[in-house]
N, C-alpha and C positions, 0 to 999 in steps of 0.2 A: 476198595482203592479209593472211592469217592472221599471217605474219612481220611485216609492216608494223605492225600494231596492237602486236605484241609489242614491236617496236623503239621505237615512238613514244608510243602512248597511255600505256602503263605500262612504260617501258623498263627499269625496275629491279624489276619485280614479282617479289618473292621471290628476287632474286639475292642470293647469300650467305645465303638464309634457308631455302629449301625445295627447292632442286634437290639431288638425291642426290649428284651428282657435284661440285657446287660448294659444298656446305654449309659454312657457318661453324660452328663449333661453339662468362660468368657476367656477369651484367649488373652487379651491385652488390657482388659478393665478400662476401656477408652474414656468412659465417662468421668473417671477419677485420676488416672495416673498422670495425665497432663496438667492437672490443676495445681494451685499453690499449697494445697493442704494435705497431700497424702504421707508426708513424712517419711519413715523408713520404708514404707511400702513402695514409695516411688523408685527405689533402687532396683525394682523388678524390671523397670523398662529403661532406666539409665542410672547407673551408679553415681554419676555426677550430680544428680538431683538433690541429693541430702543436704548438701552445703548451701544450696541456693533456697532451701525451704523457708516458708514463712515462720515456722516453729523452730525453737532452739532445743527443745526436749520433746521427744516423741516415743511413746510406748505403744506398740502394736499388740493388742490382746489376741485378735484372731483375724485373719483375712482368708476368705474362702473363694476360690475362683474355679469355675467348672465350665467346660466347653466341649462341644462334639458338632461335627459337620462332615457330610460327604455328599457325593454326586451320583450315587447309585441306589441305595436301598432307602426305602421311606415307609411311613404308616399312612395309610389313606386318611384324608381329612374327614371322611365320613364315619370312621370308626375310632380315630384318635381321641383319647382322653388323657390329659396330663395327670389326673388325680390317680390313675391306675399305677403309676410309679411309686406311690406311697402306700399301697395296699400290701399286706403281708404275703399273699400268694396271688399276684395279678394275673387275671385271665384276660388275654388279648383275643379278639376275634381272629379266626383262622380262615384260610381259603386254599383252593387248589388241591391236587392229589396228595401233596405231602403236608398238608395242614399248616401252610406258612403263615406267620404273623405280619410279615413285610411284604411289600411290593418292590420291583425293580424297575429303574429307568433304563430299558434296553435300547441302546444305540452303539455307534461304533467309536465313541471317544474313550480315551483311557479313563480309568476310575481312580478317584482319589478319596482319602479320607484322613481326618486328623482328630484326636481327642485329647484333652488336657485336663487334668485335676490337679489344683495346686492349693496347698493349705500352708500359709505362713503363720507359724506359732508364735509364742512370746518372742518379741524382738524389740529393740530399742535403739535410739540414736541420741547424740549429744552434739550440738554445734557451738563451737567457740571461734568467733571471728572467721578467720579464713579456713578453718578445719572442721571437718565433721567425722565422727567416729561412730560406728554402729555394729551391733551384733544381731544375726538373724538365725532363725530355726525353721524348719519347714519339712514337708512331705510332698512329694509329686509323683504323678503316673502320667505318662504320655504315650500315645500310640499313633501310628501312621501306617498308611497303605499308599504307595506312590507308584504312579504310572502302570497300574495293573491293566493289562490288555482286556478288552471288553469280552472276548471269548472265554478267556480264563475265568473272569468274573461271572459270566453266564453259567458256565459249567459248575462252578462252585455253588452257585445259587440254586440251580435246578438239578443238581446231583447227576450230571451228565445225560440228563434225560431230554434235552432239547434237541429235537430231531433236525431243525434247519442247519445246525452247526455240525452235525455229525458226518463222518466220512469227507472231511475237508482237512487238507494238510495246512496247519497254521505254523508259521515260522516267525519267531520274535528274536531279532538279533539285539534289541535294546534292553537295557537293565530295567528291572522293576523289583520292588521289595516291599516287605511288610515288617514292622518292628514294634516292640512293646518294651518299656522301661519304667521301673518303679524304684523310687529311692527315698531315703531320708537324708536331710542335709543340715549342717550347721556352718555358719559363716561369719565373715567380718566384712564390714564396709568402711571404706576410707575415700573422702573426697576433699579437694583442695582448690580454693580460689587462687590460681597462679598468677593472674593479672587482673588488676582493676585500676582503672585510671579514667577519670572523667566520668562519662556515661557508659562506658564499656566495661564489661566484666567477663572474664573466662574462667571456667572451672573444669576439673577432671576428676574422675573417680574410678573405683574399682570394687568389685566384690570378689572374694576368694572363698570358696566353700569346700568343705570336706564332704564327700558323698559316700553313703553307705547303701549299696544296692541291695533291694529287697528281691526283685525279680527282673529278668531280662530275657527276651527271645527275639529272634529275627530270622528271616529267610530272604535271600536275595538270588535273583536269577539273572545271568548274564547272556544266556542263549537258550532258547527253547523252541524245538521243532517236534510237533506232535500231531497225531490224529486220533480222535475218538471214533472208531470205526462204527460202533453201535453202542447200546446201553451196557453191553457186557465186555467190550474189547477196547483196550487201550494200546496205542502204539506210539512209543517215544523214540524218535530217530536220534535225538541228541538233546542233552540237557547239561548245561554247565551252571553251577550255583553252589552256595554254602548256606549253612543255617547254624544257629546256636540257640540253647535253651538252658536257663538255670532259674528254677521255680521252687517254691516250698511244697515239693511233692515227691514221694517215693516212686521212682519210675518203675520199680518192679511190681508194685501193687496199685499205684495211683492214689494212694492214701495221702492226706495232708502231713507234711513233715514240718514241725515247728522249729526244729534246730538244724542248722544255725539260723538265727533270726535274719541276719544279713549274709548274703552269698557273694557280694562284690564290694569293691572299693575304688574310689576315684577321686578326681578334683575337678572343680568347675570353676570358670573365671568369667567375669563380665567386665567390660571396659567401656568408658563413656567420656564424652566431653560436651560441655554446654557453653553457648555464648549467649549473653543477655545485653539488650540495649536498655539501660535504665532511663526512667523519666526525669531524673535529676542526677547531678554529679555526685561522685563518692565523697564522703567525709570520713575522717578518722574516728574510730571508736575509742572512748577513753577508758574502756575496761573496768568500769566501776562495778558492774555486775552482769551476770549471764543475761538476765532478763532485760537489761537496757541495751542489748545489741540492736542496732537499727535495722529495720527491714525496708529496703527501697524497692518499690514496685518497678517492674519492667514495662516497657512499650512492647517489646517482642523479645522472643528468645528461639534459638535453634539448637537442638541437640542431636548428636549421633552416637550410636552405641553398637557394640558387638556383644551379643548375649549368648550365654550357654556354650562357651568354648570348653571343650573337655570330654571325657568319656569315663565309663566305669568298666573296670576288668572283673569279670566273674570267675571265681576259682572254686567255689564250693558248689557241689551238686550240679555241675555244668557238663554239657556235651558240646562239642564243636564238630561239625559234619561238613564234608564237601563231596560233590560229585563233578568229576571232570569228563566230558564226553560220554556221559552215561546214556544208555539205551536199554529199552525193554519191549517185549511183546507180551501182553498180559491178558490172556482171555479169562473170562468169567471173573473179572475183578469185582463185579458187583456183589458177589457172594462173601467178599472179605469184609469183616467187621472188626472195628478197633476193640481191643481188650485192654492192654496196658501200653504205656510209652515204650518200654524195652522190647516188648514183642512186636509192636508195630514197626519200630526202627529195624529190627532184624529182618522182618518180612520185606521191607522196602530195600534194605541193603542187599538181601539176596536176589531179588528180581533185577535190580539195576547193576549190581556189581559182582553177582555170582558168589557172594560170602556174606553171611549174616552179620558179621562183625566189621566189615570193611568200611562201613559208612562213617562211623565215629572214628574222627582223627585226633581227638585231644580232649582234655578235660578243663579247658579254660577258653574264653574269648572276651573280646572288647566290644562295646557298644557306645557309639558316640551320642552325645546330647543333641537335642534340636537346635543347633546353632543357627543364628540369625543376625542379619544387619537391620538396624531400626533407625529411622530418621524421624525426628519429632520437631514440630514448630508451634508456637503459640503467640497470638497477637492480641493485645488488649485495646480493642478499638473504641471503646466508650465506657468510662468509669468501671462498673463491676462486670462489663460484658466482654466476653473473650470468644476467640474461634481458634481451634487447635487442629493441626493435621498430623497424621501418623502414617508411615509407610513401613511395613516389615517384609523383608525378603529373605528367603532361606539361603544358608550357606552350608554346603556339604564339605566338611573337613576330613571325614573318614569314609572308607568304603562302605562300612556298615554302621548305620545311625538311624535314629528317628528322625524324619524329615519334617521340618515345620512347613506350614503353609503360608502363602503370601496374603497380605492384608493392606488395604488402602482405606483411609478414614478421614472425615472431616467432622469436627465436634464443636458446635456452637454451645456456649454455656454462660449462665449467670452464676457468679460466685461472690457471696457476701461472706461476713465473718462467721456467722452460724449456719447459714443456709446456702446450698447450691443446687442447681438443676442443670442437666446437660442432655442434649438430644444427638447422640452419635449417629452418623451416616457412614456406613462402611461397606466395602465391597470385598468379600472373602474369596480369596483365590481367583480373582478376576471374573467371577461368574455368578456371584450370589450376592445382590445388593439387599441391605437391611437397614432398618431405622430403630435405634434403641432409646433407652432413657436411663438416666441415673440420677439418684437423689442423695444429698447428704444433709444431716442435721447434726451440727457440732461433730462429735466423734464417731458418729455412725453413718454408714453409707451402704446403699444397695443399688444394683443396676443390672441391666442386661442390653447386650447388643442385638439380641434377636427375641424380643418379647413375644413375637408371634408364636414361638414354640410352646407357650403355655396355653395356646388356645387352638382351636381347630378351623382356623381361617383358611389354611392351605395344607398341603401335604407335609408331614412332619419328617425332616431330614436331619434335624439336630436342634440342639438347645445351648443357651448360653445364659449363665447367671453368676453374679459375684456379690458379695457382702463383706463387711468389715466393721470392726469397732476398735477404737484407739483413744488414747489419752495424750494430749499435747499442751504444750505451753508456748504462747507465741512470742516472738521477738518484739521488744518494745512494750511489752505488757508486764508490769511489775506488781500487779495486784492492786489492792485497796489502798496500800500504803504509799503508792506512788501514782503518777499520772497514767492514765490508760494509754495515751499516745506517748510512750517512753522514749522519745527521740534523744539524740545526743544533748541538744540544748536544754530539753525538758529535765533529762536525768541530772545534768549539771545544776540546774536550778533546785531541783528537789534535794540533792545532796547538800548543796550550799545552805539551804533553808534548814535542813535537819541539824547541820553541824552548828549553826547559830542559835538553835533552840535553847534556851536556858535550863540548866539542870535543877531538878528539885531537891531540897534538902533544908536542914535546920536554919533558921534565920532567913530564909528566902521567901519573900511574899509572893503569891500568885498575882 
């Protein structure tokens, strides 16, 4: 039964988040996303950013963004070594009767966890005056555990062997959940400057993406009343909840099933708006060439976006399960051992519902994306020196979804043409302060909001890392054939000079 609850009640509890051997290792790429240089990748934080970019052509070759954090499980600083994650068969020190690699923070607060892996593949954008057009590709995996009661977390961690919590009737009337979602995507970006007058500029944008679901799983509990009487006896007085699973696995044998490659489909949408206060008034562009488009720096800007609106519906190799007012008295449950998914589901269904086939109610389900509201600000306080701020707050649009965590950050940075450095100071989920660093040299950037995760300075609860490489062409830079600062006036002078240059031919002296 211990494995049963792990497989069903919270089937993705801290998967890719807190397991030392499966740990996913930046959530918002704070050191890069709010700068002037990220190009098409800036659409990940606000789709209106592309038209305001310093570049008019940008090609993203690869962007890699990986993040994990939780407030429950950790690796002790005395045994943690980041290098073990790169070993073929890593061996982590174990402790306790069950040879655990992790430790737990045991207290009475609810437990949270969030993991995110994002790869932006070949993507590109083009800016022409007021308009920006982009195409994106990518692959993402996200997982969350939200509002998990401390007693449930402890029993999951200690296999119901924690005596101080035994023989206590726990009643949880509030919702808690766990979810995992993995998908590939292809999308389009469009942004538009809908108002610019004097020193003020307003732009809006959207990302529309087609999502191909690779795997999805969730379990949500609306009401849970139970007692672990002892190591071998579980009594559930009432449980109301639902769950779904769609994975590349044969549920009869638990073998890997490669076909179909994608088991779900859906749509994703991002919306954003940006206001900029420019350092000088707007001037018309004479449209001589794309490279001659002027870029006017801003004194400050403010952006608001809603990210990851949408969901994926899984129809292939999918189970949808519900329990309403379920109950059981299950003695000797410690002797039950997981064999295959189908046999485990049948056993649970029989004990809670009296019928081994009653648990599965359908062969499709939907799972929402990690929707969030994001607010960004950036202030150019002296020459190439800036300070930006970012706030991210989760929005739950669907009953069942991956739940994003909150984030507050202030990011001072120096940003030159070829080199930039930033020091993000962030507060993850209002409890975890961190200081990071990010560096950019031309089209290559690398950074982390939590570099301490690479060292054994403290207990290891998560990791954050991002990097990318891109090729871009800056507005106002027309190459060697034209002035570097290709403003409207300079472009006009260059064009006039070029037109007046005498043609070479017979009878014409040099």
